[in-house]
C-alpha positions as CSV (number, residue, x, y, z in Angstrom):
1,X,0.0,0.0,0.0
2,X,1.4,3.3,-1.0
3,X,0.4,6.9,-0.4
4,X,1.7,9.2,-3.1
5,X,1.4,13.0,-3.0
6,X,2.1,15.0,-6.2
7,X,2.1,18.7,-5.6
8,X,3.5,21.2,-8.1
9,X,2.1,24.5,-6.9
10,X,4.7,27.3,-7.1
11,X,2.2,29.8,-5.5
12,X,1.5,27.7,-2.4
13,X,3.9,27.8,0.4
14,X,3.0,24.6,2.3
15,X,2.7,21.0,1.3
16,X,-0.8,19.6,1.4
17,X,-1.1,15.9,2.5
18,X,-3.9,14.5,0.6
19,X,-4.6,11.6,2.9
20,X,-5.5,13.9,5.7
21,X,-9.2,14.9,5.4
22,X,-12.0,16.5,7.4
23,X,-15.0,14.5,8.3
24,X,-18.2,15.8,6.7
25,X,-21.8,15.1,7.4
26,X,-22.9,11.4,7.1
27,X,-26.4,12.4,6.0
28,X,-25.7,12.7,2.3
29,X,-27.7,11.5,-0.7
30,X,-25.8,9.6,-3.4
31,X,-26.1,10.0,-7.1
32,X,-26.8,7.1,-9.5
33,X,-23.3,6.5,-10.9
34,X,-20.9,4.0,-12.2
35,X,-19.0,4.3,-9.0
36,X,-20.6,5.9,-5.9
37,X,-18.6,7.0,-2.9
38,X,-20.4,6.8,0.4
39,X,-19.7,6.4,4.1
40,X,-20.5,3.1,5.8
41,X,-19.4,1.6,9.1
42,X,-16.6,-0.9,9.1
43,X,-17.9,-4.2,10.5
44,X,-15.5,-6.6,8.8
45,X,-13.2,-7.9,11.5
46,X,-11.5,-10.5,9.4
47,X,-9.7,-8.3,6.9
48,X,-6.1,-8.9,6.1
49,X,-3.3,-6.6,7.3
50,X,-3.1,-4.7,4.1
51,X,-6.8,-4.0,4.2
52,X,-6.5,-2.8,7.8
53,X,-3.8,-0.3,6.8
54,X,-6.2,1.0,4.2
55,X,-8.9,1.4,6.8
56,X,-6.6,3.5,8.9
57,X,-5.5,5.7,6.0
58,X,-9.0,6.2,4.4
59,X,-11.2,5.5,7.4
60,X,-13.9,7.9,6.4
61,X,-14.4,6.8,2.7
62,X,-15.6,3.7,1.0
63,X,-16.1,3.1,-2.7
64,X,-19.4,1.3,-3.2
65,X,-19.4,-0.3,-6.7
66,X,-23.0,-0.4,-7.7
67,X,-22.7,-1.5,-11.3
68,X,-21.5,-4.7,-12.9
69,X,-19.7,-2.9,-15.7
70,X,-17.0,-1.8,-13.2
71,X,-15.8,-5.3,-12.7
72,X,-16.0,-6.1,-16.4
73,X,-14.0,-3.0,-17.3
74,X,-16.7,-1.5,-19.6
75,X,-17.4,1.5,-17.4
76,X,-17.6,4.7,-19.4
77,X,-19.0,3.1,-22.5
78,X,-22.4,2.3,-24.0
79,X,-24.1,-0.4,-22.0
80,X,-26.3,-3.2,-23.2
81,X,-29.8,-1.9,-24.2
82,X,-28.5,1.6,-24.8
83,X,-27.6,3.5,-28.0
84,X,-25.5,6.6,-28.4
85,X,-26.8,10.0,-29.2
86,X,-24.8,13.0,-30.5
87,X,-26.9,15.6,-28.7
88,X,-29.7,15.9,-26.2
89,X,-32.4,18.6,-25.8
90,X,-33.5,19.2,-22.2
91,X,-37.4,19.2,-22.2
92,X,-37.9,21.8,-19.5
93,X,-35.7,24.6,-20.9
94,X,-35.3,23.4,-24.5
95,X,-31.5,23.8,-24.2
96,X,-29.4,21.5,-26.4
97,X,-26.3,19.7,-25.1
98,X,-23.7,17.8,-27.0
99,X,-20.8,15.6,-26.2
100,X,-17.9,17.6,-24.8
101,X,-20.1,20.3,-23.3
102,X,-19.6,21.2,-19.6
103,X,-22.9,21.3,-17.7
104,X,-23.6,22.7,-14.3
105,X,-25.5,20.2,-12.1
106,X,-27.3,20.3,-8.7
107,X,-28.1,17.8,-6.0
108,X,-25.3,15.4,-7.1
109,X,-22.9,14.1,-4.5
110,X,-20.1,11.7,-4.9
111,X,-18.9,10.5,-1.5
112,X,-17.3,13.4,0.4
113,X,-17.7,15.7,-2.6
114,X,-20.5,17.8,-4.0
115,X,-20.3,17.6,-7.8
116,X,-20.8,21.0,-9.4
117,X,-20.1,20.3,-13.1
118,X,-19.9,17.4,-15.5
119,X,-18.2,17.2,-18.8
120,X,-20.4,15.1,-21.1
121,X,-18.6,12.2,-22.6
122,X,-21.6,10.0,-23.5
123,X,-25.3,10.7,-24.2
124,X,-27.2,7.4,-24.1
125,X,-30.8,6.5,-24.6
126,X,-32.4,3.2,-23.4
127,X,-35.3,1.2,-24.9
128,X,-37.9,3.4,-23.0
129,X,-36.5,6.5,-24.7
130,X,-35.0,7.9,-21.4
131,X,-31.7,9.8,-21.9
132,X,-28.7,9.5,-19.7
133,X,-25.9,11.9,-19.4
134,X,-22.5,10.2,-18.6
135,X,-19.3,12.2,-18.0
136,X,-16.4,13.3,-15.9
137,X,-17.2,15.2,-12.7
138,X,-15.7,18.6,-11.7
139,X,-15.7,20.2,-8.3
140,X,-15.1,23.8,-7.2
141,X,-11.7,24.0,-5.5
142,X,-13.3,25.5,-2.4
143,X,-15.2,22.2,-1.9
144,X,-12.1,19.9,-2.1
145,X,-11.8,19.8,1.7
146,X,-8.7,22.0,1.8
147,X,-6.7,20.3,-0.9
148,X,-6.6,23.5,-3.1
149,X,-6.9,27.2,-2.4
150,X,-10.4,28.6,-2.6
151,X,-10.5,30.7,-5.7
152,X,-13.5,32.1,-7.6
153,X,-14.4,30.0,-10.7
154,X,-11.4,27.7,-10.3
155,X,-12.5,24.0,-10.6
156,X,-10.8,20.6,-10.4
157,X,-11.4,17.4,-12.3
158,X,-12.3,14.5,-10.1
159,X,-11.2,11.1,-11.4
160,X,-11.9,7.6,-10.0
161,X,-9.5,5.1,-11.5
162,X,-9.7,1.4,-11.1
163,X,-6.6,-0.8,-11.0
164,X,-6.7,-4.4,-11.8
165,X,-4.9,-7.0,-9.7
166,X,-1.9,-6.8,-12.1
167,X,-1.6,-3.1,-11.7
168,X,-3.2,-2.1,-15.0
169,X,-5.2,1.1,-14.8
170,X,-8.6,1.4,-16.5
171,X,-10.0,4.7,-17.9
172,X,-11.5,7.0,-15.3
173,X,-15.0,6.1,-14.2
174,X,-17.8,8.2,-15.7
175,X,-20.8,9.1,-13.5
176,X,-24.4,9.1,-14.6
177,X,-26.3,12.4,-14.2
178,X,-30.1,12.5,-14.2
179,X,-31.4,15.0,-16.6
180,X,-33.4,16.6,-13.8
181,X,-30.1,17.7,-12.2
182,X,-29.0,19.8,-15.1
183,X,-28.9,23.5,-14.5
184,X,-27.3,24.7,-17.7
185,X,-24.3,24.8,-20.0
186,X,-21.1,26.5,-18.8
187,X,-17.8,27.5,-20.5
188,X,-14.6,25.8,-19.4
189,X,-11.0,26.7,-20.0
190,X,-8.4,23.9,-19.5
191,X,-5.0,25.4,-18.8
192,X,-1.6,24.5,-17.3
193,X,-0.8,28.1,-16.6
194,X,-0.2,29.1,-13.0
195,X,-2.9,31.1,-11.2
196,X,-3.9,34.0,-11.6
197,X,-3.2,33.7,-15.4
198,X,-6.5,33.3,-17.2
199,X,-8.5,33.5,-14.0
200,X,-12.0,34.9,-14.0
201,X,-13.4,36.7,-11.0
202,X,-16.0,38.9,-12.7
203,X,-13.9,42.1,-12.6
204,X,-13.6,42.2,-16.4
205,X,-17.3,41.8,-17.2
206,X,-17.9,45.5,-17.6
207,X,-21.1,45.2,-15.5
208,X,-21.8,47.5,-12.6
209,X,-22.8,45.6,-9.4
210,X,-23.6,46.7,-5.9
211,X,-20.7,45.2,-4.1
212,X,-17.8,42.7,-4.4
213,X,-19.9,39.8,-3.2
214,X,-22.6,40.4,-5.8
215,X,-19.8,40.6,-8.4
216,X,-18.4,37.3,-7.4
217,X,-21.8,35.7,-7.3
218,X,-22.4,36.9,-10.8
219,X,-19.1,35.5,-12.0
220,X,-19.8,32.1,-10.4
221,X,-23.3,31.9,-11.9
222,X,-22.4,33.0,-15.5
223,X,-18.6,33.4,-15.9
224,X,-16.1,31.0,-17.5
225,X,-14.6,28.3,-15.4
226,X,-10.9,27.5,-15.2
227,X,-9.5,24.0,-14.6
228,X,-5.8,23.7,-13.7
229,X,-5.8,20.5,-11.5
230,X,-6.8,16.9,-11.6
231,X,-7.6,15.0,-8.4
232,X,-7.4,11.2,-9.0
233,X,-8.5,8.5,-6.5
234,X,-7.2,5.0,-7.2
235,X,-8.9,1.8,-6.1
236,X,-8.8,-1.9,-6.7
237,X,-12.0,-4.0,-6.6
238,X,-11.9,-6.4,-3.7
239,X,-13.0,-9.9,-4.7
240,X,-14.6,-10.7,-1.4
241,X,-16.7,-7.5,-1.4
242,X,-18.2,-5.0,-3.8
243,X,-17.1,-2.2,-1.6
244,X,-13.5,-1.1,-1.4
245,X,-11.6,1.8,0.0
246,X,-9.3,4.1,-2.0
247,X,-5.7,3.1,-2.0
248,X,-4.1,6.3,-3.3
249,X,-4.9,9.9,-4.0
250,X,-3.0,12.1,-6.4
251,X,-3.3,15.8,-7.1
252,X,-1.6,16.9,-10.3
253,X,-1.6,19.7,-12.7
254,X,-3.3,19.6,-16.1
255,X,-0.8,18.6,-18.7
256,X,0.0,20.6,-21.8
257,X,-1.7,18.0,-24.2
258,X,-4.9,18.5,-22.2
259,X,-5.1,22.2,-22.6
260,X,-8.1,23.7,-24.5
261,X,-6.1,25.9,-27.0
262,X,-2.6,27.3,-27.7
263,X,-3.4,30.6,-25.9
264,X,-3.9,28.7,-22.6
265,X,-0.9,26.4,-23.0
266,X,2.5,27.0,-21.4
267,X,5.5,24.9,-22.3
268,X,7.0,22.7,-19.6
269,X,10.2,24.7,-19.9
270,X,8.4,27.9,-19.4
271,X,6.6,26.6,-16.3
272,X,9.9,25.4,-14.9
273,X,11.5,28.7,-15.5
274,X,8.6,30.5,-13.9
275,X,8.7,28.3,-10.8
276,X,12.5,28.4,-10.3
277,X,12.7,32.1,-11.0
278,X,15.3,31.5,-13.7
279,X,18.7,30.0,-13.6
280,X,21.9,31.9,-13.0
281,X,25.2,30.9,-14.6
282,X,27.8,29.6,-12.2
283,X,25.3,29.2,-9.3
284,X,22.8,31.5,-7.6
285,X,24.2,31.6,-4.1
286,X,24.7,34.4,-3.0
287,X,24.8,36.0,-6.5
288,X,21.9,38.5,-6.7
289,X,22.1,40.1,-10.2
290,X,19.5,39.4,-12.9
291,X,21.5,37.5,-15.4
292,X,18.9,34.8,-15.9
293,X,19.0,32.0,-18.4
294,X,15.8,31.7,-20.4
295,X,15.0,28.0,-20.7
296,X,12.9,28.5,-23.8
297,X,15.7,30.2,-25.7
298,X,18.2,28.2,-27.8
299,X,21.3,27.0,-25.9
300,X,24.4,29.1,-26.2
301,X,27.2,27.9,-28.3
302,X,30.5,26.8,-26.8
303,X,32.2,30.0,-28.0
304,X,29.8,32.3,-26.1
305,X,29.8,30.3,-22.9
306,X,31.2,32.0,-19.8
307,X,34.7,30.8,-18.9
308,X,34.9,28.5,-15.9
309,X,37.1,31.0,-14.0
310,X,34.7,33.9,-14.2
311,X,32.6,32.7,-11.3
312,X,32.2,35.5,-8.7
313,X,33.5,35.2,-5.1
314,X,31.1,33.3,-3.0
315,X,29.0,32.2,-5.9
316,X,27.9,28.5,-5.6
317,X,25.4,26.0,-6.9
318,X,22.7,25.2,-4.3
319,X,21.7,21.6,-3.5
320,X,18.5,20.1,-2.2
321,X,19.2,16.6,-0.8
322,X,16.0,14.5,-0.7
323,X,16.0,11.2,1.2
324,X,19.3,12.4,2.6
325,X,19.7,9.6,5.2
326,X,22.9,10.1,7.2
327,X,23.9,13.0,4.9
328,X,26.7,11.4,2.9
329,X,25.6,13.1,-0.4
330,X,25.2,16.5,1.4
331,X,28.6,16.2,2.9
332,X,30.2,15.3,-0.3
333,X,28.5,18.1,-2.2
334,X,29.5,20.5,0.5
335,X,33.1,19.5,0.2
336,X,32.9,20.0,-3.5
337,X,31.8,23.6,-3.2
338,X,28.0,23.3,-3.2
339,X,25.7,25.3,-0.9
340,X,23.5,22.7,0.8
341,X,20.2,24.6,1.1
342,X,17.9,21.8,2.3
343,X,18.1,18.2,3.3
344,X,15.0,16.2,4.2
345,X,14.4,12.6,5.3
346,X,11.4,10.7,6.7
347,X,13.4,9.2,9.5
348,X,12.7,11.2,12.6
349,X,16.2,10.6,14.1
350,X,18.0,12.2,11.2
């Protein structure tokens, strides 16, 4: 059993441990979905050691697999007795929705999380003519139990990914949304840029409102939504039970190939350069001038490279020693002229 935390948030000053969560109300309704998260009591006393560790780590959440297609690996596809539709017209409002659209929903909950939006992946109709909307859920960042900063119109993709016994990962589970829960269509921007770039808080609408709260409410109701993060919950179906606990939670940024358009995409080199604040030739400690290397520019030729002897007095490369143990690497780097800035290890006695 592993617990992996992937955080790449240059603007956040502290690490967020995803396996630490607040307890929310137990009286929550559950949506009809391919995989429904709910809270139940643990009355299985004969679980193995590994299962007991999962209970301790995720003691407040259980995945209740309510559909046979989860086990067969066909979740997220057209099921027997259904046929695919390209679009759907909502009878009450007359609004038309197509695959790929982002819809706002209400009264839909998935375990600990209230689902605010769903990106339509499948529109299916059964033999009775009833339409079903199936897609990927999104949650406002302020409702992610403290995993992300609370920003106006910033949302996060919520993924439930099943692993087979051999470690193979299946596509993310799609949830079913009743058509009565649809509020309307919304505009989404997928970007890997760092906040506040491309953010939308209602200030640029040009509309005059009474106060800041009314302006934010107007933006949340009608403004474009920005997704920079994906929150994935991994689980493995237990053979002895149809209910299983999550094994791993991962919070990661949207990748460049998932971005909506070129104007919202930032190269990996550009993100690295922005996060590091640039690179200084010869080492950045304690050198403070602004001769920064642009990672997106072409590398300098050998003829234009700075001579090795031009390093300024006291200028050193900095070192971050992760999993440092007794500190052998740090000591060797220090002896070689590096400035050891940080050294971390899980062992409390180090």
